[in-house]
N, C-alpha and C positions, 0 to 999 in steps of 0.2 A: 575890126573884126577880131583881133587878138584879145581885145578886152572882153568881147562877148564870150569868147571861148573860155577865158579865165573865169568869167563870172559863173558860167555853167559848170565849169570844173569845180569851182568853189562850192557851188550848190550841191553838186553831186557828192563832194566829199562830206558835206554837212549831212546830207541824206544818209550816206553810208555810216557816218558816225552815229547818227540817231538809230539806224537800224542795228548797229553793233551794240549800242547801249541797251536797246531793247532785248536783244539776244542775250547780253550778259545778265539783265534783270530776269529774263526767263530761266536761264541757266541757275541763277541763284535761288529763284523760287523752286525750280525743280530739285535743287540740292536740298533745300530746307524741307521740301515735301518728302523726299526719300529719307532724310534723317528722321523726320517725324514718324514716318511709316515704320522705319527700323526700331524707333523707341517704342511704338505701340506694340510691335511684334515681340520685343523683348519683355515689355510689361505683360503681354498676353501669356507668353510662355511661363513667366514667373507666377502670375496669378493662377494659371492652369495647374502648375505644379503644386501651389498651395491648396488649391481646391481639391486636387486628387489626394493630397496627403490628408486633408481634412475628412474627405469621404472615406479613406482607408481607416483613419482614427475612429470615425463614427461606426463603421462596420464592426471594427474590433471591439468597440464599446458595447455595440448591440450584442455581439456574440458572447461577450463576457457577462452581460446582463441576463441573456437567455441561459447561459450556463448556471449563473447564480440562482436564477428562478427555478431551473431544474433541481439544483441542490436543495433549495428551500422546500420544493414540493416533495422530494425524497425524505427530507428530514420530517416534514409534516406527516407523511404517510407512516414513517417508522415510529414517530411519537404516537400517532393514533393506534398503531398496532400494539405498541408497548402499553399504551393506556388500556386497551382492551384486555391484554394479558393481565395487568395489574388488577383490573376490576374483577376478572375471572378468579384470580388467586384470592383476592379479598373475600369474594363470595364463598369460595370453597373453604377458606380459613374460618369464615364465620360459621358455616355449616358444621365444620369439624368441632369448633368450640362447643356448639350446641350438643353434638353427639358426645363429646367428652363430658360434658356436664351431666347429660342424662346417664351415661355409663357410671359416672361417679355417684350419682344419686342412687342408681340401682345397686351399686357395690354397698353404699351405706345402708340400704334397705336389707340386703342380705346380711351385712354385719349385725344389724338390729335383730334379724331373725336368729342369727347364731347366739346372740346374747340371750334372747328369749328362750331358745332351746336349752342352752346351758342352765338357765334358771329352772326349766322343767326338769331337766336331768337331776339338778340338785334336790328339788322338791320330791321327785320320785325316789331318789336314793333315800332321803330322810324318811319318806313313807314306808320304804321297804324296810329300813332298819326298825322303824316303829312297829311295823307289822310283825317283824321277826322276834321282837322283844316286848311286845306289848302285854298288857294284862290278860288279853284273851288267851295267848299261848300259856301263860302262867296258870290261868284258870283251868285250861285244858290238862296241863300237867298235874294239878292238884286233884281235879276230878278223875283223871286216870288212876291216880294213886288210891283215891277212894273206890274207884271201880274195882281195882284189884282186891280190895278188902270186901266190897260188897257188889259183886258183878251184876246184881239185878237193880241197883239204885242208880237212877238217872242215866241209864245207858243210852237211850235215845237222844237225850239233850247233849251228851258228850260227843256223840258221833256228828251231830248237827254242827256243833261249834267247830269241830276238827275239819269238817268239810269246808266250813266257811273260811277258815284260815288258809287252807290249800287253794281255794278259789281266788281269794284276794292276792295271794302270791302269784298265781297264774296270770291274773289280770295285770299286776305290776310288771311281771316279766315281759308281756306283750307290749305294754306302754314303753318300757325301756328300749326294746327292740325297734319299735316305731320311731322313737326319738333318735336312736343311733342311725337309722336309715335316713331320717331328715337331715341329720348332721352331714352324712355323706353327700346327699343331694345338694344342700346349700354350699358346702365346700367346693363341689364341682362347679356350681354356678359362679362362685367367687373367683375361682381360677380362670373360668372362661371370661369373666368380665375383666380380670386383670390383663388377659391376652388382648382383648378388644381395646382396652384403655392404652396399652403399650403401642398397639398398631396405630391408633388414632394420634397419639402423641408423636410417633415417628412421621406419620403423614404431615401433621401440622408443622414439624420441623423441616421436612423437605420443602413444604410450600413457603415457609418463611425464608429458607435459603434461596429459593428460586426468585422470591419477591425481592430480596435484597440484591441478587445478581442482576435482575432487570433494572433496578433503579441505579446501579453503579456501572452498567454496561455503556461504553461510549458509543456515539452514533457513528457509523462508518461512512466514509466519504465515497461517493460513486467513482468508479474507475475511469481513467482518461483513455481516450482513443489515440491512434497514431498522430493525428493532427493536433493533439493537445486539447481537443473539446471533450466535454463530459458526455458519455453515453448514458443519459438519465433513464431513457425508456427501458433499455436492455437491463439497466441495473435494478430498476423498480420491479420489473417482471421476475428477475432472478430472485429478489428478495421475497416477493409474493410466493413463488414456489417453494 
C-alpha cells in the first residue's frame, strides 16, 4: 500500500512539475509579449513624433511658399504698374518731341519771315533814297529854275512831276510803316514761340527725370505681420491706393 501511495505521490509531483513548467512557459511568453508591446509603443511614440515634426515642417514650408507667392504677385503688380507708367511717359515724351519739332519749325518760319522783311526794308530804303535823289527830282529842280525865268513855260508839266514825286514818297512811307508793323508782329510771335519751346523742353526734362527715377526705383517688400507672415493683400491694396 505504501508503494501505491508513493507511486501516486510521484505521479502527482510529475503533474505538478509539468503544470509549473507550463506556467513558467506562459509567464515567459507573457513577459515577451509585454516587452514587444512596450517596444511597439516606443516605436509608435517615436514615429508619431517624427510624423508630427514632418507635418509641422510641411506646414511651415507651405506658409513660406504662400508668402513667397504673395511677394511675387506683389512684385508682378508693381512691375505692371511701373510698366504702365513708363509707357505713359514714353508716349507723352514722344508727343512733346513732336510739339517741340513743330515749334522749332514754326520758329524757323518766323525767322525766314524776318529775313524777308529785312530784305524788303533794304529794298524800300534803297528805293526811298533813289526817289529822293533820282533824275526826276533833279529835272523838277531844273524845270523850276526855268519856270522862274519863264513862268508860262511848261507849268502844267512841272506841277504834275512834282506831285508824282510827292505821291511816290508817300507810298514808300506807308510801305515802310507796314514793314515796321510786320517786324513787330513777327518778333512778338518769335518771343511767344521761344516761351512755348522753353516750356516744352522743361516738360520733356521733367518727364525724363521721372522716367529715370522709375527705372532706378527699388521694389519695396510687403510688410510683415506680428506672426512673421506677409500681409500681401493689405500691402497690395495700400499700393493701389
